[in-house]
C-alpha positions as CSV (number, residue, x, y, z in Angstrom):
1,M,94.5,148.1,67.0
2,S,97.4,146.6,68.9
3,S,99.4,143.6,67.9
4,F,102.9,141.9,67.7
5,L,105.1,141.5,64.7
6,F,108.4,139.6,64.4
7,V,111.7,141.2,63.6
8,K,114.5,138.7,63.4
9,N,112.5,136.3,65.5
10,K,111.9,138.9,68.3
11,K,108.4,140.0,69.2
12,I,107.8,143.7,68.8
13,Y,104.6,145.2,70.3
14,Y,102.9,148.1,68.6
15,T,99.6,150.0,68.3
16,D,98.2,151.5,65.1
17,S,95.3,153.9,64.9
18,G,93.9,156.7,62.7
19,K,94.5,157.6,59.1
20,G,96.6,160.1,57.1
21,E,100.2,161.1,57.4
22,T,102.0,158.4,59.5
23,I,103.5,159.5,62.8
24,V,105.7,157.1,64.7
25,L,106.1,157.5,68.4
26,L,109.1,156.1,70.4
27,H,108.9,156.3,74.2
28,G,111.6,157.0,76.7
29,Y,113.5,155.0,79.3
30,L,111.4,153.2,81.9
31,E,108.3,153.8,79.7
32,S,106.3,151.9,77.2
33,L,103.9,152.9,74.4
34,E,101.2,153.2,77.1
35,I,102.8,156.5,78.1
36,W,101.5,157.9,74.9
37,N,97.8,156.8,75.3
38,E,96.2,160.2,75.7
39,F,98.6,161.9,73.3
40,S,98.2,159.4,70.5
41,K,94.4,159.3,71.0
42,E,94.3,163.0,70.1
43,L,96.8,162.8,67.3
44,S,95.0,159.8,65.7
45,K,92.1,162.2,64.9
46,K,94.2,163.8,62.2
47,F,97.0,161.2,61.5
48,R,97.8,157.6,61.4
49,V,99.7,157.0,64.7
50,I,102.0,154.0,65.2
51,A,103.7,153.5,68.6
52,F,106.2,150.8,69.4
53,D,107.4,149.3,72.6
54,I,111.1,149.7,72.4
55,P,112.9,146.3,72.7
56,G,113.4,145.5,76.3
57,H,110.6,147.8,77.5
58,G,106.8,147.2,77.5
59,K,105.8,144.0,75.8
60,S,108.6,143.9,73.2
61,D,111.3,141.3,73.5
62,M,114.9,142.1,74.3
63,L,117.3,141.8,71.3
64,S,120.3,140.8,73.4
65,E,121.8,141.3,76.9
66,I,123.3,144.6,75.7
67,H,121.5,146.9,73.3
68,S,122.9,149.7,71.1
69,M,121.1,152.6,69.4
70,D,121.9,151.0,66.1
71,M,120.1,147.9,67.1
72,L,117.0,149.8,68.3
73,A,116.9,152.0,65.1
74,E,117.3,148.9,62.9
75,T,114.5,147.1,64.7
76,V,112.1,150.0,64.2
77,Y,113.1,150.2,60.5
78,H,112.4,146.5,59.9
79,A,109.1,146.8,61.8
80,L,108.0,149.7,59.6
81,K,109.0,147.8,56.5
82,K,106.8,144.9,57.7
83,L,103.9,147.4,58.1
84,E,104.6,148.6,54.6
85,I,105.3,152.2,55.7
86,K,107.3,154.1,53.1
87,T,107.7,157.4,54.8
88,C,106.8,158.7,58.2
89,F,107.2,161.5,60.7
90,M,109.1,160.1,63.7
91,L,108.9,161.6,67.2
92,G,111.0,160.3,70.1
93,H,110.8,161.1,73.8
94,S,114.0,161.1,75.8
95,M,115.7,157.8,75.1
96,G,113.3,157.4,72.2
97,G,114.8,160.6,70.8
98,Y,118.2,159.0,70.8
99,A,116.7,156.2,68.8
100,V,115.1,158.6,66.4
101,L,118.5,160.4,65.8
102,M,120.1,157.1,65.0
103,F,117.2,156.2,62.7
104,H,117.8,159.5,61.0
105,K,121.5,158.7,60.5
106,L,120.8,155.2,59.1
107,F,117.5,155.5,57.3
108,S,116.8,159.1,56.6
109,E,115.1,158.2,53.3
110,M,112.2,157.0,55.3
111,L,111.6,160.2,57.2
112,S,109.3,163.0,56.0
113,G,110.3,164.8,59.2
114,F,111.4,164.0,62.8
115,S,111.2,165.5,66.3
116,L,113.1,165.3,69.6
117,F,110.8,165.6,72.6
118,H,112.9,166.3,75.8
119,S,116.0,164.8,74.3
120,H,119.3,166.0,72.7
121,P,121.8,164.9,70.1
122,F,124.9,164.6,72.3
123,A,126.7,161.6,73.7
124,D,126.6,160.8,77.4
125,S,129.0,162.8,79.5
126,E,131.3,161.0,81.9
127,E,128.9,162.0,84.7
128,S,125.9,160.5,82.9
129,I,127.8,157.3,82.1
130,N,128.7,156.9,85.8
131,K,125.1,157.5,86.8
132,R,123.9,154.8,84.4
133,L,126.5,152.4,85.7
134,R,125.2,153.0,89.2
135,E,121.7,152.3,88.0
136,I,122.9,149.1,86.5
137,E,124.4,148.0,89.8
138,L,121.1,148.9,91.6
139,V,119.1,146.8,89.2
140,K,121.5,143.9,89.6
141,D,121.1,144.2,93.4
142,G,117.3,143.9,93.0
143,K,116.6,147.6,93.7
144,K,114.8,148.4,90.4
145,D,111.8,149.7,92.3
146,L,113.9,152.4,93.9
147,I,114.9,153.8,90.5
148,A,111.3,153.8,89.3
149,T,110.0,155.4,92.5
150,F,112.6,158.2,92.3
151,N,112.8,158.8,88.5
152,T,109.1,159.0,87.7
153,P,108.1,162.1,89.8
154,F,111.4,163.7,89.0
155,A,110.5,163.6,85.3
156,F,107.7,166.2,86.0
157,A,108.4,169.8,86.8
158,S,108.7,170.3,90.5
159,D,105.6,172.5,90.6
160,N,103.5,170.1,88.6
161,T,103.8,167.0,90.8
162,D,100.6,167.8,92.8
163,Q,98.6,168.5,89.7
164,F,99.7,165.3,87.9
165,Q,99.6,162.8,90.8
166,A,97.4,160.4,88.8
167,E,99.7,160.6,85.7
168,I,102.7,160.1,87.9
169,E,101.2,156.9,89.4
170,T,100.4,155.6,86.0
171,A,104.0,156.3,84.7
172,K,105.4,154.7,87.9
173,K,103.3,151.5,87.3
174,I,104.7,151.3,83.7
175,A,108.3,151.8,85.0
176,L,107.8,149.1,87.7
177,K,106.7,146.6,85.0
178,T,109.9,147.1,83.0
179,S,112.1,144.0,83.4
180,Q,115.5,144.2,85.0
181,E,117.2,142.8,81.9
182,G,115.5,145.3,79.7
183,I,116.5,148.2,81.9
184,I,120.2,147.1,81.8
185,A,120.2,146.4,78.1
186,N,118.9,149.9,77.3
187,L,121.1,151.7,79.8
188,H,124.0,150.3,77.8
189,A,122.4,151.6,74.6
190,M,122.2,155.1,76.0
191,M,125.6,155.3,77.5
192,S,127.3,153.9,74.4
193,R,125.5,156.1,71.8
194,P,127.6,158.4,69.6
195,D,127.3,162.2,69.4
196,L,124.9,162.9,66.5
197,S,124.9,166.7,66.7
198,E,126.7,167.1,63.3
199,S,124.3,164.7,61.6
200,L,121.4,166.8,63.0
201,K,123.0,170.1,62.0
202,K,123.5,169.0,58.4
203,T,120.1,167.5,57.7
204,L,117.7,168.9,55.2
205,I,114.8,167.0,56.6
206,P,112.2,169.1,58.6
207,F,113.1,168.9,62.3
208,L,111.0,169.9,65.3
209,Y,112.7,170.3,68.7
210,I,110.4,170.5,71.8
211,F,112.0,171.2,75.2
212,G,110.7,171.7,78.7
213,K,112.0,174.8,80.4
214,K,111.7,173.1,83.8
215,D,113.2,169.8,82.8
216,N,115.0,168.2,85.8
217,Y,117.0,165.8,83.6
218,I,118.2,168.0,80.7
219,D,119.2,171.5,81.8
220,F,117.6,174.1,79.5
221,K,120.2,176.8,80.0
222,T,123.2,174.6,79.2
223,V,121.9,172.1,76.6
224,V,119.8,174.2,74.2
225,P,122.4,176.8,73.4
226,K,124.8,174.1,72.3
227,I,122.5,172.6,69.7
228,K,123.2,173.7,66.1
229,M,119.8,173.6,64.5
230,P,119.5,172.5,60.9
231,V,118.1,174.6,58.0
232,K,114.5,173.4,58.1
233,S,113.9,173.4,61.9
234,E,111.8,174.9,64.6
235,L,112.4,175.1,68.4
236,Y,109.6,175.3,70.9
237,V,110.0,175.7,74.6
238,L,107.2,174.5,76.9
239,E,107.4,177.1,79.7
240,N,105.5,175.0,82.3
241,S,106.9,171.5,81.6
242,G,109.6,169.3,82.9
243,H,110.6,166.2,81.1
244,M,107.0,165.1,80.2
245,G,105.6,167.9,78.1
246,F,103.2,165.6,76.2
247,I,101.5,165.1,79.5
248,E,102.2,168.4,81.4
249,E,101.2,170.6,78.4
250,K,99.5,168.1,76.2
251,T,97.3,170.4,74.2
252,E,100.1,172.9,73.4
253,S,102.4,170.0,72.4
254,I,99.8,168.5,70.1
255,N,99.1,171.9,68.5
256,I,102.8,172.5,68.0
257,L,103.2,169.1,66.3
258,I,100.1,169.5,64.1
259,N,101.1,173.0,62.9
260,F,104.7,171.9,62.2
261,I,103.5,168.9,60.1
262,Q,100.9,170.9,58.2
263,K,103.6,173.6,57.5
264,H,106.5,171.4,56.5
265,I,105.4,167.9,55.5
266,K,103.9,167.3,52.1
267,S,100.9,164.9,52.3
């Protein structure tokens, strides 16, 4: 099923399918919950899968002109409360991973486990902040389409673009539908987020980290070695994926997730 619920008078769009352990999916920048369609369809055969449109993306309302990760995490928390979810396993892709980490910091009691999918716990570098500021200016100049047209294929491994042309076009259409205001609000959320690497390191909650070896956005060789993994954690590297492993290596990603949950999460 798909529907809206209201959090502080803002409409939040979500889908809810399957039964069992609850898995919550948070999508990335310039995406919507549609990006998970095939992935969540497979997961819902074994689990209850809830996916949200992050505020300012997809069909969910913006919260304000400028978002923060705290605001996004709090919105997800209140949405889950309205759905009467007591505990869940939460997985975030890219920007969604940043929201998951903030959720972990603020509401860890609700997590049975959590996962970063092509994401990381560090704050934006000065270089990344400047890139986001340039994107904001492009959006304000009415050039949103340029960002979507460039970013979408770049998210896939360079040697996967021919194979996944249909998926790239679908992702591009999702990106093009994202409002200018929503893009700007969430760019601010990403570039103002804190470093949560210590919070991650100290957690006792089961943590799954999935990374694409051919990621064009997050460099495998420089980022992964810096991450201090917590006690109950597992790292998996998708050898043939860029930034979109849940599409580029869907079956392997699903198997990794299922095996981790069955091993670490009490039903």
